[in-house]
N, C-alpha and C positions, 0 to 999 in steps of 0.2 A: 281850702288849701291854696297857698300862694302859687302863682305860676312860676315855674323854674326860669331863672334868668339866662342860663346857659343855652345857646342855640342848639348845641349837641343834645342836651337833655330834652329840649322841646322837640327836636327831631325824633329822638327815640320814643318819646311818649306818644307821638302821633303815628310814627311809622311802624311800631312794633307789630300791631295787628295786621297792617297792610302787607308788610314784607314777610312776616312769618307764615301767613296763609297763602301767599302768592305761588302759582304754579307756572305762570307765563313770565319769562324773563323780561320781555319787552314791556309788558304792562307794569311789572314791578319797577323797572327803571323809570318809566314815565311818571308813575305815582311818586317815586322817591324824589324826583326833581321838583314836583309841586310842593311836597312837604318841606324839602330843604329851602326852597324859596321863601316859604312862610316862616320857617324857623329862624332864618337869618334876616328876615324882613328886607329881602333883596328885591330889586325891581325886575331883574331878568336872571334866568338860569338856563344853562344848556349842558349837554353832554357831547363832547367831540370824540369820535372814535377814528383812529387812523385807518386808512385804507392802503393796502400794500401797493406800492408803485406811485403813490401820490405824496408829495412832500408836505402839503398842508392838510391836516386831518379835517374831513368834512363833519358837519354837524349831524349827529345822530338824532337828537331831539332837543327842543328848546321851548321855553315858556316865557313870555308869550311867543307864539310862532311868528315867523317872518322877520325876526329881529336880526340885524346885521352884526356879525361877530368877526373881528379880525382873527384870522386863524394862525398867523405867524407865532404869537405867544404860545399856542398849543403845541406847535412843532418844537419850539425851544424847550418847553416843559418836558415833553416826552423824550427829548434828546439829552436830558440831564442838565440843561442850561437854565439859569434862573431868569425868567423874563421879568421885565419891569412892570409890575402890576399896580403900584401905588396903593392907596388905601380904599380904592373903589372896586377892586376886583379880588376874588379869592379863587384859587385853584386847588384841586385835590385829585389824586390818582385813584382810578377804579381798577382793581385787579380782577382778571378773569382769564380762564384757560391757561393758567400758569404764567402769566405775564401781565405787564401794565396794558390794560385793554383800552382805557379811555381816560378823558380828563373831565372832571366835574368843575364847572365854572359858574360863579355867582357875580353879579354886578349891580352896583347902585348908581342911579343917575344923579341922585342928590344925597348928600350925607356920606359918611365914611364907616368902614368896618373897624371894629376894635382889634387891637393886637391879639387878644385872646381868641379872636375868631379864627386866626390861622390854625391854631391847634384844633379847634372844634371842627373846622371844615375837613381837616385830615381825618379825624375820627369818624365823621359822617361818611367820607369816602371809604373807610375801612368797613363800616357797617353795611353800606351798599354792596361792597365787594363780597362780604360774607353771605349776604342774602342771595345774590345772583349765583354765587358758586354753589350754594345749597340747592337752588333750583336746577342748576346744571347737573348736579349729582343725582337729583331725583329723576331728571329726564333720562340720564344714562341708565338708571335702574329700570325705568319704565320701558326703554327700548330693549334692554337685555331680557326683561321679563316677557315682552311680546315675542321676541325671537325664540326664547326657551319654550313658549307655548307652541310656536310653530314647529319646533323640533319634536315636541310630544305628539303633534298631529301627524308626524311622519310625512312631511312635505317631500315631494320629489327633490333631489339634490339641487337642480337648477333653481327652483323657487327659493330654496333656503339660501343659496348664494346671493340672490338678489335681495332677499330680506336683510342679509348682513350688509350689503353695499348701501341699501337705502337707509338702514339704521346709522351707519357711519357718516353718511352724507348729512343726516339731520343733526348729528353731534359735532362733526368737524367742519361742516360747511365747505367741503371741498367743491371747487367750481370748475374743475377740468374733467376728471374721470376717476372711476374706481373699477378695479378688475380683480378677478380670481384666475390664477394661472396654475396649471399642473405640469410638473416637470416630466419630460419624457424619459424613457429608460436610458437613453444615451447620456443623460445628465447635462447636456449642453443646450437643450431647447426646452421652451415652455409653450404649452398650448393654452390659448385663451378660451376658457370655458364659460365665462360670464363677464360682462362689462357694462357699466352704466356711464353714459356720456352726459356730462352736465352742461358743457358749453354749447352743445348743439342739440336742439330739440328734435332728436331723431335717434334711430337705433344704431348699434355698433356694427361696423363692417368687418370687424376682426375676429368674430367668433369662429373658432376652429383653426385660426392661424397658428403657425409655429414661429416663435421668436427665439433668436440665438443670443446667448451671452458667452463671453469669453471665460478663460480659466480664472482670471483675477476676480471677476464678478461672482463666479461659482464659489470661490473661496470665501468671499464676503457672505454669501448666502448660507454657507455651512456654519457660520458663527451663531446661527439661530437667534438673532436679535433684530429688533426693528431698526432698519437703516434709513437715515435721513439724507436727502440730497437737495442742494439748491443750485440754480443756474445763475451764473454771472457772465460778464463779458469774456472771461477766460474759459468758459465752459462749465460743465457740471463738477461740483465739489461735494464729496461726502463729508458729513459732520466731523468725522474723526480724521479727515484727510487721508483716508486709506485708498489704495488702488482699487479700480473696478467700477468707479462711479459712472464713467461714460457708457460702459456696456450695460450696466443696470438701467440707465435711463432709457435705453432702447426698448424697454418693456412697455413704455407708453409714448415715447417721443418719436414722432414721425415727421420728417422734413416737410411733407406736403400739407400738414395740418394748418388750418386757418388760425386756431388758437393753440399755442404751444405751452406745455407745462413749464413752470418756473420753480416749483417746489414739489418734492416727491418723498413719499414714504413707501418702503418695501419691507414687508413683514414675512419672512420665510416660516414655513411650518412643515411638519412631517407627521404621518399617520403611524399607527402601530405596525402596518405592513410595509413601512419604509417607502411609501409613496409620498413624494415631496411636492410642495407647491409654494405659492406666495400670494399674499394679499397686497395689492398696489393701490395707493391713493395719491392723486395728483391735483395740484392747484395751479391756477394761471398766474398767481402773484408770488414773487420771491419772498421767502421767509414766512409764508402764510401757514405752513405746517411746522409745528415745533414739538418740543418734548411732551407737551400736554396731549397733542393729537397722536403722537407715537404711542403714548400709554393707552389711549382709547383703542387704537388699532390692536395693540397687544391683548387687550381684554376680549376682543372679538375673535381671536385666533382659534380658541377651542371650538367655537361654532363651525368655523371653516373646516376644521379637522373632522368633526362629526359629519358634515356634508360630504366631504371626500370619502369617508368610510361608507356612507350611504350610497354614494355613486359607485364605489367598487362592488358593493353587494348587489346593487340594482343591475350593474353590467353583467355580473356573473349569472344572476337569475334570468335576465333577459336572454343571455346566450343559451341557457338551458331550455327556456320556453321556446325560443326560436327553433332549436334543434328538434324538440318534441313536436312542435307544430308542423315543422317541415315533414317529419315522418308521418304524422297523422294526416296531413294534407295530401301527401303522396298516396297513402293507403285509400283515403276517401276518393281521390281523383281516379285511382286505378279501378276501384269498384264501379264508379259511375261510367267510366269509359268502357270497361269490359262488358258492362250490361248493355250499353248502347251498341257497341260493335257486335256483340253476340246476337242481339235482336236483328241487326242488319244482315249478318251472315246467315242467321237462321231463316231469313226470308229468301235468301239466294239459293241455298242448298236444295230445298225441295223442287224448285223450278228447274234447276240444272238437271237434277235426277229425272224429272218428268220429261224434259226436252231430250235427254239421252235415250230414254225408253221409247219416245215417239219416233226418234230418228232410226233406232234399231228395228222397229216394227214397220217403218215406212208409212206411218200414219201422221204425217206432219200437216197441220192446218196452218195456213199462212197467218191468219188473224190471231190465232191462239199463240203462235210462236212470237209474233210481234209484241203481244201483250206481256208475255213472259220476259222477253228481252228488256222491255221498258221497265218492268218491276226490278229486274236485276240491276239495270243501270241506276235506278233510283236508290237502291240499297247501297250500291258502290259509291254513289255521290254522298250518301250519309256518312259512310266510313271516311271518305276523303275530307269532308268538312270537319269531322271529329279530329282526325290526325293533323289536319291543317291548323286547327285551333290550338292543339297541343304544341305544334312546332312554333307557332307564333308566340305562344306564352313562354316556351322555353327560350326563345331568342330574347324576349323581354327580360326574363329572369336572369339571363347571363350578363345583361348589361349592367355596368356599375357607374353610370353617369352621376354627376353631382346634381342633376335636375331630372324631374320626371314629367312626363306628358300625361295628363289626366285623360284626355280623349283616347289616347293609345291604350291606357289601362282599361277603360270602359269597353273599347272594341275587343280587346283581348279577352275580357271576361265574357262578352257576348259570344265570341267564337267557341269558348270552352263549354259554356253552359247552355247554349241554344237548344241542343237536342233534349237535354233533361228538362228544360223549361217547357218545351213543346209537349213532351211526353206527359208532363203533369198538368197540362192545360193552363199554363201560367203565361199571361200576356206581359211582355216586357216593353215598357215605354221609356225612351231615353230622350231627354231634352238637354241637348249639349250645344251651347253657343259656339260660334266659330271663333278662331283665333284666340284660344285660351292661352294665357301665359304659362310658362313652365313653373313647376313647384320645386321647393327646396327639399328634395329627397332623391334617393336612387329610384330608377324605374322598377327595379326588382321589388322594393318595398311598396311602391304605389300599386303595382299589379297585384301583389299579395293582399294588400288592404282591400281593394275593390272586390277581388274574387272572394275573400272571406265573408265580407258583408253581404254580397249577392247570394252566396251559397247559404248563409243563415236565413235570408229572406225566402229562398226557394224551399228550404226544409220546413219553414213555418207554414207553407201552403200545400200540404199533401193532397188536398182536394181541389186544387186550382185557385186562381186568383189573379191579382195584378201586382206587378213590381214596377214602380215609377222611380226613375233615377233623374234627378235634376241638378244642374250646376249653375250657380249664380256668382258671377265675378263681383268682388267687393274690393275696397281699398286694401292693398297689400295681402289679400287672401282670396281663396275660392271657397264657396260654401257648397259642399256636396251633400245632397239630401236623398236618402233611399227610403221609400215608403212602400210597405207591403200590406196586403189585406188578409194576413194570415191569422193564426190562432192567438197571437199576442202573448205577453209575458205577465204572469200573475204578479200582483203588487208586492207580495212577500219575497219574490225571487229577483225583482228588478235591481235592488241594491247590490246583488251578488253576481250578476251576469258577467261582470268584467274580471272576476276573480279567476286565477288559473285553476283548471280542473273542475270547476263547478259547471254542471250540465244537467239538463232535464231530458236530453235526447237519449233514447235507447241506443247504446253503442257509441255515444259521443265521447270526446276526450276533454271537453270543457276548455279548449285553448283558443278557439276562434276569436272571441272578443278580447281576450287578454293579450294575444299577439297583436291585434289591431291597436290596442292601447300602447304596447311597447313601441310599435312603429311610429305612432303619433308622438310619443315622448321624444323619439329620436329626431323627428322633423319639427318638433315644437308646435304641434297642432293640438286641437281640442276635439272632444267627442261628447255629444249630448244624445240621450236616448229617452224616448217617450213611448209608452205602450199601453194599449187598452185591451184586456182579454176579450177575445171574440171579434175584435175589429181590426187589429193589426198593430204594426210597430213603425215608428219613424226614427231613423238615425240621421243625425246631422253632424257633419265634420267641418271644422275650420282648418283649412290647409294653407300654410304660408306660401306666398309667391316667392320664387327665386329672384335675387337681385339681378337687374340688368347690368350690362357692362357700364362701369363708371358710376353706378348708383349705389346707394347704401343698402347693405344686406340687413335683414331683420335680425334683431338681437334675441 
């Protein structure tokens, strides 16, 4: 068979297998450059891709590498002007992401291109554009499929939010930030529930913040369409020149930021229960986000709606579990306290009665009386410690600080449980470093977390044993480790112990670990549990440290 003379046909013959089977856009483009260079018998080939904010497009890839290209003609070509190329250079547009994405350039050091090569190089540019766009569509389908799988796994809402933001970043290449916000009942404020910072390799400090938008911006959001904004010297401008753009930009634009957004997409959504929110994507370059990116964001809104619905259900369930656990904890605490106090009073009453009888009959022996008084004082001190521990715990529980003191929580637990631990012959060993940082949670939650875990360990050692509590500071977190030498948990029960209402204890309510998990969700901590029947259980918690003044808070 004779070799086709058309460079375009030669390109298709060589590139069909390479481009059709490619899954990586970068590799496909570099391979296409090599094939185009051979098909046109050019000495040099390159792909120039404009970068927002730069007048002259930089070279994306070239063959051979290190060749010097004048970039002024690329800028003219992309601007619609006809650069003077002569017969030694060929240019073709490469379309991607709904716009002219780059310029394919071929050059001969010796010899000239044919006039017909102008048409062929344009057709090669079209073929490359179609191949890359197919890869992009496949990538979009892959990302959506992965997020759909995560939805089926019933991830907690926060994890699903970040899956959406990560997927959008891989597709839109936003380089400033992406965030999910939920509208408050007043309609004028939005709470930041998830945010991914791209320009700064660090967590977001805005989680939980309330951001205000004005009435004009609220009316824009009520249109239920993806809104695009670009910043220029005159300020923010919405694509349709509608009012409300400056206020919408406050959802991500903060004056003190080192990197300020220049291009912005805001996608409002609403759930079936009329809870509203918006998905916000921002880029550092003007015009970097266009209609193509807006369509991508639109396609991810249903996932955000599902996540918001999951968050609503999780909040309702958590509130119910908290209430049930509070009632169960109070009942359990009341039973334990009444038992300890009754024992102490039971030791006092017979001695008081005996002392009364001895005084009435005048048969008082000094040594016996002193011994009885010492026993009475000891029992009173027991009652005092019990009620003192309850008072300390109640004071901690009533506090609603934004940070929690782990040392305070451990000491509060020790005060409440010390009598029952001694009665069961359980040795409590606490290894608590000095000057621990505060944790990002309320003191009430932290107290309940430590008390629940220590109570579980105590109940697992009815015949005595040892409970070791260790705290290890790590970067941006504290590791809390509780190890008991109790009966352990059977392997078949281990996967279910965190489920609400699952229990193997006689008279238990099955809410201890489930409420611990709910508290950890709220403070964005983690729990790991290992157990060996007959040897004991180890519970490890990762507890995020609260941000210091002026530093970044964990996302």
